[in-house]
C-alpha positions as CSV (number, residue, x, y, z in Angstrom):
1,X,-39.4,215.1,45.3
2,X,-41.9,214.1,48.2
3,X,-43.9,217.3,47.5
4,X,-44.9,216.2,43.9
5,X,-45.7,212.8,45.0
6,X,-48.3,214.4,47.4
7,X,-50.1,216.7,44.8
8,X,-52.9,215.3,42.9
9,X,-52.6,214.8,39.1
10,X,-55.0,217.7,38.3
11,X,-52.7,220.0,40.5
12,X,-49.6,218.9,38.9
13,X,-51.0,219.3,35.4
14,X,-52.5,222.7,36.4
15,X,-49.1,223.9,37.7
16,X,-47.2,222.7,34.7
17,X,-49.4,224.6,32.6
18,X,-49.0,227.5,34.7
19,X,-45.2,227.5,34.8
20,X,-45.2,227.1,30.8
21,X,-47.2,230.2,30.6
22,X,-45.1,232.1,33.1
23,X,-42.0,231.3,31.3
24,X,-43.4,232.6,28.0
25,X,-44.7,235.7,29.6
26,X,-41.2,236.2,31.2
27,X,-40.1,237.1,27.8
28,X,-43.0,239.3,27.3
29,X,-44.5,236.6,25.0
30,X,-48.1,237.2,24.4
31,X,-50.0,236.0,21.4
32,X,-52.1,238.4,19.3
33,X,-55.0,237.9,16.9
34,X,-54.0,238.4,13.4
35,X,-55.4,241.2,11.2
36,X,-55.1,243.4,8.2
37,X,-52.5,246.1,8.1
38,X,-49.0,247.0,7.0
39,X,-46.3,244.4,7.1
40,X,-42.4,244.7,7.4
41,X,-40.1,244.3,4.5
42,X,-39.0,240.6,3.8
43,X,-36.0,239.5,5.5
44,X,-34.0,236.2,6.0
45,X,-34.9,234.3,9.0
46,X,-31.4,234.9,10.7
47,X,-31.5,238.8,9.9
48,X,-35.2,238.9,11.3
49,X,-34.0,237.1,14.6
50,X,-31.0,239.2,15.1
51,X,-32.9,242.3,14.5
52,X,-35.3,241.5,17.0
53,X,-32.6,240.4,19.5
54,X,-30.8,243.6,19.0
55,X,-34.1,245.7,19.3
56,X,-34.3,248.1,22.3
57,X,-36.9,246.4,24.8
58,X,-39.8,248.2,25.5
59,X,-40.5,249.7,28.8
60,X,-43.4,247.3,29.4
61,X,-46.3,245.6,27.6
62,X,-50.0,245.7,28.6
63,X,-52.5,243.4,26.8
64,X,-55.8,241.9,26.7
65,X,-55.6,238.2,26.0
66,X,-57.5,235.0,25.3
67,X,-56.0,231.6,26.3
68,X,-57.0,228.5,24.5
69,X,-56.5,225.0,26.0
70,X,-57.8,222.1,23.9
71,X,-55.2,219.8,25.4
72,X,-57.4,217.9,27.9
73,X,-60.6,215.8,27.0
74,X,-63.6,217.0,28.9
75,X,-63.9,215.3,32.2
76,X,-60.4,214.0,32.0
77,X,-59.3,216.0,35.2
78,X,-61.7,215.6,37.9
79,X,-62.4,218.9,39.8
80,X,-60.5,221.1,37.2
81,X,-63.4,221.7,34.7
82,X,-63.9,225.4,35.8
83,X,-60.1,226.2,36.1
84,X,-59.0,228.9,33.9
85,X,-55.9,227.0,33.1
86,X,-57.8,223.7,32.2
87,X,-60.0,225.2,29.6
88,X,-60.4,228.4,27.5
89,X,-60.1,231.6,29.3
90,X,-59.9,235.4,28.8
91,X,-57.6,237.6,30.9
92,X,-55.0,240.5,30.9
93,X,-51.2,240.7,30.9
94,X,-49.0,243.4,32.5
95,X,-45.1,242.9,32.1
96,X,-42.1,245.0,32.4
97,X,-38.3,244.3,32.7
98,X,-38.6,243.2,36.2
99,X,-41.3,240.6,35.8
100,X,-45.2,240.4,35.0
101,X,-48.4,239.2,36.1
102,X,-51.0,237.1,33.9
103,X,-54.6,237.1,34.9
104,X,-57.0,234.4,33.6
105,X,-60.7,234.7,34.2
106,X,-63.2,231.7,34.4
107,X,-66.7,231.1,36.0
108,X,-64.8,229.3,39.0
109,X,-62.5,232.1,39.5
110,X,-59.4,233.8,38.4
111,X,-55.8,232.2,38.0
112,X,-53.1,234.7,38.7
113,X,-49.5,234.2,37.5
114,X,-46.9,236.5,38.9
115,X,-43.2,236.1,38.1
116,X,-40.1,238.1,38.6
117,X,-36.5,237.2,37.3
118,X,-36.1,234.6,40.2
119,X,-39.7,233.5,41.5
120,X,-43.1,232.6,40.0
121,X,-46.3,232.4,42.0
122,X,-49.4,230.7,40.5
123,X,-52.7,231.3,42.4
124,X,-55.5,228.9,41.5
125,X,-58.9,230.4,42.8
126,X,-60.7,226.7,42.4
127,X,-58.5,225.6,45.3
128,X,-57.5,228.8,46.9
129,X,-54.0,227.6,46.6
130,X,-50.8,229.6,45.7
131,X,-47.8,227.6,44.6
132,X,-44.4,229.4,44.7
133,X,-41.3,228.3,42.9
134,X,-38.0,229.2,41.8
135,X,-37.3,230.3,37.9
136,X,-34.0,229.4,36.4
137,X,-31.4,231.9,36.5
138,X,-31.0,234.3,33.4
139,X,-28.1,233.3,31.1
140,X,-26.4,235.2,28.4
141,X,-25.5,238.2,30.4
142,X,-22.4,239.9,31.2
143,X,-22.3,242.5,34.0
144,X,-26.0,242.8,33.4
145,X,-25.9,243.5,29.8
146,X,-27.2,241.2,27.4
147,X,-25.0,240.1,24.6
148,X,-26.8,239.8,21.2
149,X,-25.5,236.8,19.2
150,X,-23.8,237.7,15.7
151,X,-25.6,237.1,12.4
152,X,-23.1,234.3,11.7
153,X,-23.8,232.5,15.0
154,X,-27.4,232.8,14.5
155,X,-27.1,231.4,10.8
156,X,-24.9,228.6,12.3
157,X,-27.6,227.7,14.9
158,X,-30.3,227.6,12.4
159,X,-28.3,225.4,10.1
160,X,-28.0,223.0,12.9
161,X,-31.7,223.1,14.0
162,X,-32.6,222.4,10.4
163,X,-31.2,219.0,10.6
164,X,-33.9,218.0,12.9
165,X,-36.7,220.5,12.4
166,X,-38.2,222.1,9.5
167,X,-38.4,225.9,9.6
168,X,-40.2,228.4,7.4
169,X,-38.8,231.9,6.6
170,X,-39.7,234.9,8.4
171,X,-43.0,235.5,6.8
172,X,-44.0,239.2,6.9
173,X,-47.2,239.6,8.7
174,X,-49.5,241.8,10.7
175,X,-50.6,240.6,14.2
176,X,-52.9,243.0,16.2
177,X,-52.0,246.0,14.0
178,X,-48.4,245.5,14.7
179,X,-45.9,244.8,11.9
180,X,-44.4,241.3,12.7
181,X,-42.8,238.2,11.4
182,X,-44.2,234.7,11.7
183,X,-41.9,231.5,11.7
184,X,-43.4,227.9,11.6
185,X,-41.3,225.1,13.1
186,X,-42.1,221.4,12.6
187,X,-40.3,218.3,13.5
188,X,-38.5,216.8,10.4
189,X,-38.4,213.3,11.8
190,X,-40.3,211.3,14.3
191,X,-42.1,214.2,16.3
192,X,-44.6,212.0,18.0
193,X,-48.1,213.6,18.2
194,X,-46.5,217.3,17.7
195,X,-47.5,218.6,14.4
196,X,-46.0,222.3,14.6
197,X,-45.4,225.5,16.6
198,X,-45.8,229.0,15.4
199,X,-44.3,232.2,16.8
200,X,-44.8,235.7,15.6
201,X,-42.8,238.6,16.9
202,X,-43.1,242.4,16.5
203,X,-40.7,243.8,13.9
204,X,-40.1,247.0,15.8
205,X,-39.7,246.0,19.4
206,X,-38.6,242.3,19.1
207,X,-41.6,241.2,21.4
208,X,-43.1,237.8,20.6
209,X,-46.7,238.4,19.6
210,X,-48.1,235.0,18.9
211,X,-47.4,231.5,20.4
212,X,-49.4,228.5,19.4
213,X,-48.8,224.8,19.4
214,X,-50.6,222.2,17.0
215,X,-51.2,218.5,17.0
216,X,-50.4,216.4,14.0
217,X,-53.3,216.7,11.3
218,X,-55.0,219.7,13.1
219,X,-55.4,223.2,11.9
220,X,-56.6,224.5,15.3
221,X,-54.1,225.0,17.9
222,X,-54.1,222.7,21.0
223,X,-52.6,225.6,23.3
224,X,-52.5,229.2,22.2
225,X,-52.1,232.7,24.1
226,X,-53.8,235.4,22.2
227,X,-54.2,239.1,22.7
228,X,-57.1,241.1,21.4
229,X,-55.3,244.3,22.3
230,X,-51.7,245.2,23.0
231,X,-49.8,248.4,23.8
232,X,-46.3,249.2,24.7
233,X,-45.1,251.8,27.5
234,X,-44.3,251.9,31.1
235,X,-46.1,249.4,33.5
236,X,-45.9,250.3,37.2
237,X,-44.9,247.7,39.7
238,X,-48.2,248.1,41.4
239,X,-49.8,246.5,38.5
240,X,-47.5,243.4,38.8
241,X,-46.8,242.9,42.4
242,X,-50.0,241.3,43.7
243,X,-50.0,238.8,46.3
244,X,-52.3,235.8,46.8
245,X,-55.6,236.6,49.0
246,X,-55.4,236.2,52.7
247,X,-56.3,232.7,53.7
248,X,-54.8,231.3,50.6
249,X,-52.8,227.9,51.1
250,X,-49.1,228.4,50.3
251,X,-47.4,225.6,48.7
252,X,-43.5,226.5,48.5
253,X,-42.0,224.3,45.7
254,X,-38.6,225.9,46.0
255,X,-38.1,224.5,49.5
256,X,-38.3,221.1,48.4
257,X,-35.7,221.5,45.7
258,X,-32.2,220.8,46.8
259,X,-29.1,218.5,46.8
260,X,-30.0,214.9,46.3
261,X,-32.9,215.6,43.9
262,X,-31.0,215.1,40.6
263,X,-30.3,211.9,38.6
264,X,-27.9,210.7,41.2
265,X,-30.1,210.8,43.9
266,X,-27.5,211.7,46.5
267,X,-25.6,214.9,46.5
268,X,-22.1,214.2,44.9
269,X,-22.7,210.5,44.3
270,X,-22.0,209.2,40.8
271,X,-25.3,208.4,38.8
272,X,-26.4,204.8,38.4
273,X,-26.9,203.9,34.8
274,X,-27.2,200.7,32.9
275,X,-29.7,198.1,33.3
276,X,-27.6,195.7,35.4
277,X,-26.4,198.4,37.7
278,X,-30.0,199.8,38.0
279,X,-31.5,196.5,38.9
280,X,-28.7,195.7,41.5
281,X,-29.4,199.2,43.3
282,X,-33.2,199.5,43.0
283,X,-35.3,198.5,45.8
284,X,-37.8,196.8,43.8
285,X,-37.8,194.5,40.6
286,X,-37.0,196.7,37.6
287,X,-38.7,195.6,34.4
288,X,-37.0,196.8,31.2
289,X,-37.2,194.6,28.2
290,X,-34.9,195.3,25.2
291,X,-37.8,196.8,23.0
292,X,-41.1,198.1,23.8
293,X,-43.8,198.2,21.0
294,X,-40.9,198.2,18.5
295,X,-38.8,200.7,20.1
296,X,-35.4,199.9,21.3
297,X,-34.3,200.6,24.9
298,X,-31.9,203.6,24.9
299,X,-31.3,204.4,28.4
300,X,-31.7,203.1,31.9
301,X,-30.8,205.1,34.9
302,X,-31.8,205.5,38.6
303,X,-33.2,209.0,39.5
304,X,-34.9,210.8,42.5
305,X,-34.0,211.3,46.0
306,X,-32.4,208.6,48.2
307,X,-35.6,208.0,50.1
308,X,-37.8,207.5,46.8
309,X,-35.5,206.1,44.2
310,X,-37.2,205.4,40.7
311,X,-35.9,203.7,37.7
312,X,-36.2,205.8,34.5
313,X,-36.3,203.7,31.1
314,X,-36.3,205.4,27.8
315,X,-37.4,203.7,24.6
316,X,-36.9,205.3,21.2
317,X,-35.6,208.7,20.7
318,X,-36.6,212.2,20.0
319,X,-40.3,213.3,20.4
320,X,-41.5,209.8,19.5
321,X,-39.8,208.3,22.7
322,X,-41.5,206.7,25.6
323,X,-40.3,207.1,29.1
324,X,-41.2,204.7,31.8
325,X,-40.8,205.4,35.7
326,X,-40.9,202.7,37.9
327,X,-40.6,202.7,41.7
328,X,-41.8,200.9,44.8
329,X,-45.4,201.1,45.3
330,X,-46.5,203.0,48.4
331,X,-49.0,202.2,51.0
332,X,-52.7,202.8,50.2
333,X,-54.0,206.3,50.6
334,X,-50.4,207.7,50.5
335,X,-48.0,209.1,47.6
336,X,-49.2,208.2,44.2
337,X,-52.5,206.7,45.3
338,X,-54.2,210.0,44.9
339,X,-52.6,211.0,41.4
340,X,-53.4,207.6,40.0
341,X,-56.9,207.5,41.0
342,X,-57.6,211.1,39.8
343,X,-57.3,210.1,36.2
344,X,-59.9,208.0,34.3
345,X,-59.5,204.2,34.8
346,X,-59.0,201.6,32.0
347,X,-58.4,197.9,32.2
348,X,-55.2,196.3,31.0
349,X,-55.9,192.7,30.8
350,X,-57.2,192.7,34.2
351,X,-54.9,195.3,35.7
352,X,-56.6,198.7,36.5
353,X,-54.7,201.6,35.0
354,X,-55.5,205.3,34.9
355,X,-54.9,207.2,31.7
356,X,-54.8,211.0,30.7
357,X,-55.0,210.9,26.9
358,X,-54.4,214.4,25.3
359,X,-53.8,215.5,21.6
360,X,-50.1,215.8,22.2
361,X,-49.5,212.6,24.2
362,X,-50.5,210.1,26.7
363,X,-49.7,209.4,30.3
364,X,-50.7,205.8,31.9
365,X,-50.2,204.8,35.5
366,X,-50.7,201.5,37.2
367,X,-49.4,199.3,40.1
368,X,-48.2,195.6,39.6
369,X,-46.5,193.3,41.9
370,X,-45.6,196.1,44.5
371,X,-44.2,198.3,41.7
372,X,-46.0,201.6,40.5
373,X,-45.5,202.4,36.8
374,X,-45.9,205.6,35.1
375,X,-45.6,205.5,31.2
376,X,-45.5,208.8,29.0
377,X,-45.0,209.6,25.5
378,X,-46.1,211.7,22.6
379,X,-48.0,208.8,21.2
380,X,-51.8,207.9,21.0
381,X,-53.5,206.2,23.7
382,X,-53.7,202.8,21.9
383,X,-49.8,202.7,21.4
384,X,-49.4,203.8,25.1
385,X,-51.8,200.9,26.3
386,X,-50.2,198.5,24.2
387,X,-46.8,199.4,25.6
388,X,-48.4,199.0,29.1
389,X,-49.7,195.6,28.5
390,X,-46.3,194.3,27.2
391,X,-44.6,195.8,30.3
392,X,-47.3,194.1,32.6
393,X,-46.9,190.7,30.9
394,X,-43.0,190.8,31.2
């Protein structure tokens, strides 16, 4: 989509973080600091999940929260050091069945994330910009009434999930004074740099209370949303329906999403897949060796709108896969130029590249022979750089 090619990399990363938090908040998902107190009786994981889904939803949730973001190295995103989404921040959350608001506070100003069942608005005070977009339609409803999966169906789902993921049991715990169950999930096979994720939910209300993501070998979360206090009860709409301040720049993401933005690139057209077909259709030379740093090529397809076709090449599988996006290089000062130059620069055998290395993965971008390359994977920076060098020498 043209819009995303005009946004700087820091803004794209900030928006991605905000949307992820908003989706978690949409399910009334807040994290809470653990503490002493009563714990619920032991239950099999399937039973604990079933009971949580069947529990009557509270009228609303109000919480004091703390957001932790250790994902981005210091100085990696120019101009975003003070953004509440780019570093640790404190804040508040209000949520009810119609939506919610998450307010994060930092020295540079607040970040407000407001959502309903259809829309999400992310206001970033550091740029005085509000991003507005659509949220996926809710599923699993019939005439407005949620359908709770049966215990057998949940057990079958967990059995299938256990083929690829290691699951703990529903561990009785106490989170922010609330009786809760905690589950740990980690990849059984190649999970890239992901170590595990942990989720705790209220044993009475079925509301998620803790969410945290850990990198391999780390005992501290890379990302976490925590609450210091939490209470259940009605939340008035006036606490949620907060508009961006007057004078804020509005970026409407929804209006830029429509027919032609999918993998086929043209509404109703058949997708272009396979190396030979993609090389014949792409308006640039597609580079896709059989293997990349020991990973076999799994997929090649043409993606994006008709006026900006890109080749997507995937090597390996699962969370340890590497994705490479290739497209025709745009004129200097337009399109991806700003995105690439916003990241720290490195040299790849004489080619200037720009890199964002995090605890969970690496993104590299560079231009060569009239083609722009973006490589991403849940791999260390050394592996990403080796893959980029291999592509540049092909």
